[in-house]
C-alpha positions as a printed Julia matrix, in Angstrom:
531×3 Matrix{Float64}:
  93.18  -156.24  -62.12
  92.69  -153.07  -64.12
  93.47  -151.03  -60.98
  97.04  -152.28  -61.07
  97.75  -151.24  -64.65
  98.93  -147.76  -65.5
  98.62  -146.54  -69.11
 101.38  -144.32  -70.4
 100.6   -141.51  -72.87
 101.97  -143.67  -75.68
  99.48  -146.4   -74.74
 102.03  -148.87  -73.31
 101.09  -150.65  -70.13
 103.44  -150.07  -67.22
 103.22  -152.45  -64.28
 105.14  -151.43  -61.16
 107.8   -153.95  -60.12
 106.17  -155.14  -56.89
 102.8   -155.6   -58.51
 104.38  -157.5   -61.4
 106.05  -159.76  -58.85
 102.74  -160.28  -57.05
 101.1   -161.14  -60.38
 103.81  -163.69  -61.06
 103.31  -165.25  -57.63
  99.56  -165.35  -58.14
  99.79  -167.05  -61.55
 102.45  -169.48  -60.27
 100.19  -170.33  -57.32
  97.26  -170.99  -59.64
  99.32  -173.29  -61.86
 100.71  -175.18  -58.85
  97.21  -175.73  -57.48
  95.96  -176.96  -60.85
  98.85  -179.42  -61.14
  98.32  -180.6   -57.56
  94.59  -181.01  -58.13
  95.04  -183.11  -61.28
  97.7   -185.29  -59.63
  95.65  -185.87  -56.48
  92.54  -186.57  -58.57
  94.46  -189.13  -60.63
  95.79  -190.87  -57.51
  92.35  -190.96  -55.87
  90.77  -192.33  -59.02
  93.39  -195.05  -59.45
  92.97  -196.16  -55.85
  89.16  -196.08  -56.14
  88.94  -193.75  -53.14
  85.5   -192.19  -53.57
  85.24  -190.37  -50.23
  87.21  -187.42  -51.65
  86.26  -187.01  -55.33
  88.24  -184.75  -57.65
  85.9   -181.78  -57.26
  86.08  -182.06  -53.47
  89.88  -182.31  -53.61
  90.08  -179.18  -55.79
  87.78  -177.28  -53.44
  89.81  -178.36  -50.4
  93.08  -177.3   -52.06
  91.62  -173.85  -52.7
  90.29  -173.63  -49.13
  93.64  -174.6   -47.61
  95.75  -172.25  -49.76
  93.25  -169.42  -49.28
  93.27  -169.98  -45.52
  97.07  -169.89  -45.44
  97.11  -166.7   -47.52
  94.53  -165.21  -45.17
  96.74  -165.6   -42.1
  99.95  -164.56  -43.85
 101.12  -161.09  -44.84
 100.7   -161.94  -48.55
  96.9   -161.7   -48.44
  96.58  -158.23  -49.98
  98.92  -158.79  -52.93
  97.68  -162.3   -53.81
  94.03  -161.34  -53.33
  94.28  -158.76  -56.12
  95.22  -161.52  -58.58
  93.04  -164.32  -57.28
  89.58  -162.95  -56.65
  86.55  -164.82  -57.98
  85.17  -162.27  -60.45
  81.78  -163.34  -61.73
  82.48  -161.62  -65.07
  85.58  -163.81  -65.56
  83.55  -166.85  -64.6
  80.63  -166.13  -66.95
  82.75  -165.0   -69.91
  85.73  -167.36  -69.84
  85.26  -170.33  -67.5
  81.59  -171.22  -67.86
  81.13  -171.23  -71.7
  83.53  -174.14  -72.42
  82.05  -176.14  -69.53
  78.46  -175.64  -70.71
  79.32  -176.23  -74.38
  81.11  -179.47  -73.52
  78.06  -180.56  -71.52
  75.85  -180.21  -74.58
  78.53  -181.5   -76.95
  79.11  -184.69  -74.93
  75.45  -185.66  -74.58
  74.83  -189.16  -75.92
  71.85  -188.75  -78.24
  70.11  -192.11  -77.74
  69.77  -192.12  -73.93
  69.17  -188.36  -73.87
  66.44  -188.22  -76.52
  64.79  -191.46  -75.44
  64.41  -189.95  -71.95
  63.86  -186.45  -73.34
  60.35  -186.05  -71.97
  61.49  -187.0   -68.46
  64.6   -184.8   -68.67
  62.57  -181.77  -69.82
  60.08  -182.4   -67.03
  62.79  -182.53  -64.36
  64.84  -179.65  -65.77
  62.08  -177.15  -66.6
  59.04  -178.03  -64.48
  61.26  -179.31  -61.67
  63.47  -176.23  -61.57
  60.39  -174.01  -61.46
  59.05  -176.09  -58.56
  62.37  -176.08  -56.69
  62.9   -172.33  -57.19
  59.45  -171.26  -56.09
  59.19  -173.75  -53.21
  62.57  -172.58  -51.89
  61.7   -168.9   -52.38
  58.29  -169.2   -50.73
  59.64  -171.21  -47.76
  62.49  -168.71  -47.24
  59.98  -165.85  -47.33
  57.64  -167.6   -44.88
  60.62  -168.36  -42.65
  61.42  -164.66  -42.57
  57.8   -163.65  -41.91
  57.61  -166.05  -38.97
  60.98  -164.82  -37.62
  62.68  -168.19  -38.05
  65.39  -166.58  -40.17
  66.63  -163.32  -41.65
  63.77  -161.68  -43.56
  64.17  -160.8   -47.24
  61.66  -159.23  -49.66
  59.65  -161.76  -51.64
  61.32  -161.11  -55.03
  64.76  -161.45  -53.42
  63.64  -164.75  -51.89
  62.68  -165.92  -55.39
  66.1   -164.79  -56.68
  67.72  -166.89  -53.94
  65.45  -169.82  -54.82
  66.49  -169.55  -58.48
  70.24  -169.38  -57.87
  70.29  -172.14  -55.26
  68.3   -174.45  -57.58
  71.28  -174.66  -59.97
  72.62  -178.18  -59.43
  76.16  -179.23  -60.29
  76.46  -183.01  -59.93
  79.91  -183.33  -61.54
  81.13  -185.3   -58.52
  78.13  -187.63  -58.46
  78.28  -188.28  -62.2
  81.98  -189.1   -62.17
  81.32  -191.73  -59.5
  78.28  -193.0   -61.43
  80.64  -193.53  -64.36
  83.35  -195.21  -62.27
  81.04  -197.64  -60.46
  78.65  -198.29  -63.33
  74.97  -197.4   -62.95
  71.9   -197.71  -65.13
  72.32  -195.62  -68.3
  68.86  -194.13  -67.9
  69.67  -192.91  -64.39
  72.9   -191.42  -65.71
  71.05  -189.77  -68.62
  68.43  -188.3   -66.25
  70.98  -186.85  -63.83
  73.25  -185.56  -66.61
  70.47  -184.19  -68.81
  68.67  -182.54  -65.9
  71.86  -180.88  -64.64
  72.74  -179.51  -68.09
  69.33  -177.95  -68.74
  68.87  -177.02  -65.08
  71.82  -174.6   -65.19
  70.29  -172.81  -68.15
  66.9   -172.63  -66.43
  68.32  -171.41  -63.12
  70.34  -168.58  -64.65
  67.39  -167.51  -66.81
  65.11  -167.47  -63.77
  67.64  -165.53  -61.7
  68.15  -162.88  -64.36
  64.41  -162.58  -64.93
  63.78  -162.08  -61.2
  66.63  -159.6   -61.02
  65.15  -157.65  -63.93
  61.72  -157.69  -62.31
  63.19  -156.36  -59.09
  65.09  -153.58  -60.85
  62.56  -152.35  -63.41
  59.09  -153.42  -62.39
  56.78  -152.66  -59.52
  55.28  -155.62  -57.74
  51.84  -154.59  -59.07
  52.77  -155.81  -62.53
  54.24  -159.03  -61.18
  53.85  -162.59  -62.25
  52.33  -162.53  -65.71
  55.1   -160.22  -66.91
  57.68  -162.39  -65.14
  56.45  -165.41  -67.06
  56.39  -163.56  -70.39
  59.9   -162.19  -69.85
  61.24  -165.6   -68.87
  59.7   -167.32  -71.9
  61.07  -164.6   -74.18
  64.57  -164.97  -72.73
  64.64  -168.75  -72.72
  63.07  -169.33  -76.12
  65.06  -166.52  -77.72
  68.3   -167.94  -76.34
  67.36  -171.46  -77.42
  66.54  -170.22  -80.93
  69.82  -168.31  -81.18
  71.82  -171.37  -80.11
  70.0   -173.78  -82.42
  70.22  -171.29  -85.3
  73.98  -170.85  -84.93
  74.37  -174.63  -84.74
  72.39  -175.19  -87.94
  74.3   -172.42  -89.76
  77.59  -174.05  -88.76
  76.34  -177.44  -90.01
  75.44  -176.03  -93.43
  78.74  -174.14  -93.64
  80.83  -177.24  -92.98
  78.64  -179.36  -95.25
  79.0   -177.14  -98.33
  82.24  -175.17  -97.8
  84.5   -178.14  -98.63
  86.88  -177.56  -95.7
  87.59  -181.24  -95.04
  90.56  -181.48  -97.41
  94.09  -181.87  -96.09
  95.42  -178.34  -96.41
  92.29  -176.73  -94.88
  91.88  -178.82  -91.75
  93.44  -176.17  -89.51
  90.91  -173.66  -90.81
  88.14  -176.2   -90.31
  89.1   -176.74  -86.67
  89.51  -173.01  -85.99
  86.08  -172.2   -87.37
  84.46  -175.0   -85.37
  86.03  -173.72  -82.14
  84.85  -170.15  -82.81
  81.17  -170.94  -83.39
  80.32  -171.71  -79.71
  81.71  -168.37  -78.53
  79.9   -166.65  -81.4
  76.64  -168.17  -80.16
  77.36  -167.14  -76.56
  78.29  -163.54  -77.38
  75.4   -163.18  -79.86
  72.88  -164.1   -77.16
  74.53  -161.85  -74.58
  74.61  -158.97  -77.06
  70.87  -159.4   -77.71
  70.12  -159.31  -73.97
  69.41  -163.05  -73.85
  71.12  -165.88  -71.97
  74.47  -166.94  -73.44
  74.41  -170.08  -71.25
  71.19  -171.37  -72.81
  72.4   -170.44  -76.28
  75.81  -172.14  -76.09
  74.27  -175.25  -74.51
  71.94  -175.86  -77.44
  74.67  -174.88  -79.88
  76.71  -177.73  -78.37
  73.85  -180.22  -78.77
  73.15  -179.18  -82.39
  76.83  -178.97  -83.44
  77.53  -182.44  -82.06
  74.56  -183.91  -83.88
  74.77  -182.1   -87.22
  78.08  -180.19  -87.59
  80.47  -182.76  -86.13
  79.77  -185.46  -88.78
  80.69  -182.93  -91.51
  84.26  -182.59  -90.19
  87.22  -184.6   -91.4
  88.36  -187.42  -89.11
  91.44  -185.54  -87.92
  89.35  -182.44  -87.12
  86.84  -184.59  -85.25
  89.62  -185.98  -83.06
  91.05  -182.5   -82.5
  87.83  -180.7   -81.52
  86.77  -183.55  -79.2
  90.13  -183.47  -77.43
  90.25  -179.66  -77.41
  86.85  -179.1   -75.77
  87.46  -181.93  -73.32
  90.79  -180.36  -72.35
  89.43  -176.81  -72.02
  86.36  -177.84  -70.03
  88.44  -180.04  -67.67
  90.87  -177.17  -67.0
  88.04  -174.68  -66.52
  86.06  -176.93  -64.21
  89.04  -177.79  -62.01
  90.04  -174.14  -61.91
  86.49  -173.13  -60.9
  86.51  -175.4   -57.84
  90.0   -174.21  -56.81
  88.94  -170.62  -57.43
  85.82  -171.15  -55.32
  87.71  -172.66  -52.41
  90.31  -169.9   -52.47
  87.74  -167.12  -52.56
  85.55  -168.73  -49.89
  88.54  -168.68  -47.53
  89.46  -165.06  -48.31
  86.06  -163.42  -48.81
  84.31  -161.57  -46.0
  81.2   -163.46  -44.92
  78.16  -162.56  -42.85
  77.98  -165.35  -40.29
  75.59  -163.43  -38.01
  72.52  -165.09  -39.57
  73.23  -168.76  -38.84
  69.5   -169.44  -38.77
  69.23  -168.35  -42.4
  71.9   -170.88  -43.38
  70.36  -173.73  -41.37
  66.82  -173.23  -42.61
  67.98  -172.61  -46.18
  69.64  -176.03  -46.18
  66.45  -177.58  -44.81
  64.28  -175.78  -47.37
  66.38  -176.76  -50.41
  66.21  -180.4   -49.28
  62.4   -180.11  -49.17
  62.31  -178.27  -52.52
  64.57  -180.86  -54.16
  62.27  -183.62  -52.91
  59.21  -181.79  -54.3
  61.04  -181.37  -57.59
  62.22  -184.95  -58.05
  59.35  -186.98  -56.58
  56.66  -184.68  -58.02
  58.14  -184.78  -61.53
  58.79  -188.53  -61.32
  55.11  -189.0   -60.47
  54.11  -187.03  -63.58
  56.52  -189.0   -65.77
  55.36  -192.35  -64.38
  51.74  -191.46  -65.11
  52.41  -191.89  -68.83
  54.77  -194.87  -68.68
  53.82  -198.54  -68.53
  54.61  -200.22  -65.19
  57.74  -202.0   -66.46
  59.2   -198.73  -67.82
  58.55  -196.41  -64.89
  61.32  -194.64  -63.0
  61.9   -196.87  -59.96
  61.9   -195.44  -56.44
  65.61  -196.14  -55.92
  66.49  -194.11  -59.02
  64.28  -191.27  -57.8
  66.16  -191.29  -54.49
  69.51  -191.27  -56.31
  68.32  -188.33  -58.44
  67.21  -186.46  -55.3
  70.52  -187.14  -53.59
  72.57  -185.98  -56.58
  71.33  -182.38  -56.37
  74.46  -180.87  -54.86
  75.26  -177.22  -55.54
  78.42  -175.91  -57.16
  80.02  -173.21  -59.27
  76.86  -171.82  -60.91
  75.11  -171.22  -57.58
  78.3   -169.68  -56.18
  78.79  -167.3   -59.12
  75.14  -166.18  -59.08
  75.33  -165.64  -55.31
  78.46  -163.54  -55.77
  76.59  -161.53  -58.4
  73.72  -161.04  -55.96
  76.09  -159.14  -53.65
  76.17  -156.43  -56.35
  72.51  -156.81  -57.39
  70.93  -156.58  -53.92
  71.11  -154.07  -51.08
  73.99  -154.3   -48.64
  73.36  -157.04  -46.12
  70.82  -158.93  -48.23
  73.27  -160.02  -50.93
  75.95  -160.77  -48.34
  73.58  -163.01  -46.38
  72.6   -164.89  -49.55
  76.26  -165.24  -50.54
  77.27  -166.62  -47.14
  74.39  -169.1   -47.1
  75.19  -170.24  -50.65
  78.87  -170.63  -49.75
  78.0   -172.87  -46.81
  75.6   -174.93  -48.95
  78.16  -175.4   -51.74
  80.91  -176.54  -49.36
  78.62  -178.9   -47.44
  77.03  -180.48  -50.51
  80.28  -180.91  -52.47
  82.2   -182.36  -49.53
  79.48  -184.36  -47.77
  77.21  -185.45  -50.63
  80.13  -185.83  -53.04
  82.06  -187.91  -50.53
  79.14  -190.16  -49.64
  77.89  -190.85  -53.17
  79.56  -194.26  -53.42
  77.96  -195.34  -50.14
  74.59  -194.0   -51.31
  74.76  -195.95  -54.57
  75.53  -199.15  -52.68
  72.76  -198.53  -50.14
  70.22  -197.97  -52.93
  71.57  -201.02  -54.8
  72.03  -199.18  -58.08
  75.73  -200.03  -58.46
  76.35  -202.29  -61.42
  72.96  -201.65  -63.06
  74.88  -200.75  -66.18
  78.44  -200.91  -67.44
  80.67  -197.88  -67.21
  82.54  -198.46  -70.41
  80.03  -197.71  -73.15
  76.81  -196.21  -72.01
  75.27  -196.09  -75.45
  75.9   -199.77  -76.09
  74.36  -200.85  -72.76
  71.43  -198.64  -73.64
  70.6   -201.04  -76.44
  70.09  -203.84  -73.93
  66.6   -202.67  -72.92
  67.44  -202.86  -69.22
  65.51  -200.41  -67.05
  62.89  -197.97  -68.29
  64.04  -197.26  -71.83
  62.15  -195.48  -74.59
  58.61  -195.62  -73.18
  56.0   -196.91  -75.57
  52.51  -195.49  -75.55
  49.59  -197.79  -76.11
  46.02  -197.23  -75.03
  45.63  -200.71  -73.5
  45.89  -199.37  -69.96
  43.04  -196.93  -70.61
  39.97  -199.15  -70.94
  36.46  -197.86  -71.09
  35.54  -194.2   -70.95
  38.51  -192.2   -69.65
  38.16  -190.69  -66.2
  39.45  -187.21  -65.37
  42.68  -188.81  -64.1
  43.09  -190.74  -67.34
  42.38  -187.62  -69.4
  45.24  -185.92  -67.55
  47.45  -188.92  -68.29
  46.52  -188.82  -71.95
  47.49  -185.13  -72.19
  50.85  -185.95  -70.64
  51.17  -188.89  -73.01
  50.69  -186.61  -76.0
  53.55  -184.43  -74.77
  55.85  -187.44  -74.4
  54.82  -188.76  -77.82
  56.34  -185.65  -79.35
  59.82  -186.89  -78.41
  59.4   -190.02  -80.57
  58.06  -187.93  -83.45
  61.12  -185.66  -83.08
  63.36  -188.73  -83.45
  61.61  -189.57  -86.71
  61.9   -185.97  -87.91
  65.59  -185.99  -87.06
  66.29  -189.26  -88.85
  64.21  -188.61  -91.97
  64.74  -184.89  -92.58
  67.19  -183.03  -90.33
  70.13  -185.42  -90.49
  70.06  -185.86  -94.3
  69.64  -182.1   -94.81
  72.35  -180.85  -92.44
  74.96  -183.62  -92.69
  76.89  -185.32  -95.43
  75.83  -188.76  -94.13
  72.52  -190.55  -94.32
  70.32  -190.91  -91.25
  71.14  -194.58  -90.63
  74.89  -194.16  -91.02
  75.0   -191.11  -88.8
  72.86  -192.63  -86.12
  75.66  -194.3   -84.24
  78.86  -192.56  -85.32
  78.76  -189.58  -82.99
  77.5   -191.77  -80.18
  80.33  -194.23  -80.46
  82.86  -191.44  -80.69
  81.38  -189.84  -77.6
  81.53  -193.09  -75.66
  85.22  -193.48  -76.48
  85.99  -190.24  -74.71
  86.93  -190.36  -71.06
  83.69  -191.05  -69.3
  81.99  -188.0   -67.95
  83.7   -185.01  -69.48
  81.9   -181.92  -68.62
  79.3   -180.82  -66.3
């Protein structure tokens, strides 16, 4: 875009007439596609037509318009104003989506399944990334597919492990599924994005600045530094905002505009702070969203609470719809390397295997420490495996890999990722309703208020930990279970810490009063808002 702007000596921007006209056409086209996408999504939702969800419809609109622009003589002028720039995505589109994901988390289902969610999102993403990377490397070594260096295979494994189940979750909400299944899929997808981008950037850094002789210990140290530093920055900004709104006295009538403005600025402050420190802004803004919803939000006046909830819902919905349109348009207009079809085919096969290793392996670990009546059932594991479609994060990281990797390597990864995103969004997204019915998980919960159904103790809620199942001297298997049990016990102790100390210290309300208020407010918002 900067190439089309000429700066006069006085500093005024001069845009030539034809380019200004092209810019106007491009912006008008974007607005028309957004309007069309929202209208079509509304019609499909009202008619309960789940074979083309909203995300799929937005992607198809972008594909069709991009294809038409590709065969017309307007391609060059429109392309200049409608390219998918990863900088634009990471700086302007992704932050509100990720913040809303953290901000809209329902605390009770999320924290009661926190151990399972952390296991799927952190351990599972590691498993999926490395299994995919190793299989892709072995496929190249055995000449099944295009061969890439090992670190580049791990970069591909990291970026393609970023799941984006917005389509699946919206249908979960419409049809009504068990709240624990919803919490697992939602919580895993939110933290999974942060893990995937941290892994990708760590691998990219290793490739650029390290020799392979120094390899995996330094990779692990760098990843832990990045992830924990970003988490600390996000949580710290969230706590600072909570104390500011608690003691600044901004909740009086004539200061509510200031109150809302400050609240809206804190997420971007968190994101830019982490990026400026060389950390991950995605991880930081995610945890800022979680902390601000839990501790800052109750300190706002009622009118400011209504405003910020509506504002972030609006911004994230616009950004998410625009991302899918943007993706479809750029997929149709971008040059792709279709010469390595084998790489695409085997990549799809390998990510299916890696997703299975992720979900079923982590579910086994979680079930080791849960009583039989509270274990994750097989049908929920299958639904979790099926919901791992890829979306905007994988696409943006793949587009970045075109610049990060040598010519040919990045293009091959980008083409494979493009094919995977389109196939998973259209095929998996369109068949989710059928999948839910086949697995008999439709109607396990009510779609209206997920936090209220959570109280009904249906499913595998809030695992208790007693030693009754471990009689006699513990075997090596039981010792392993007991170590896992200690990890999961920490989630219940965190709930006590939150109720007895954190909530009274950071909010103006007591722990018992505040326990349900944000949850109920969240459940009144329109179903699945964000990610």
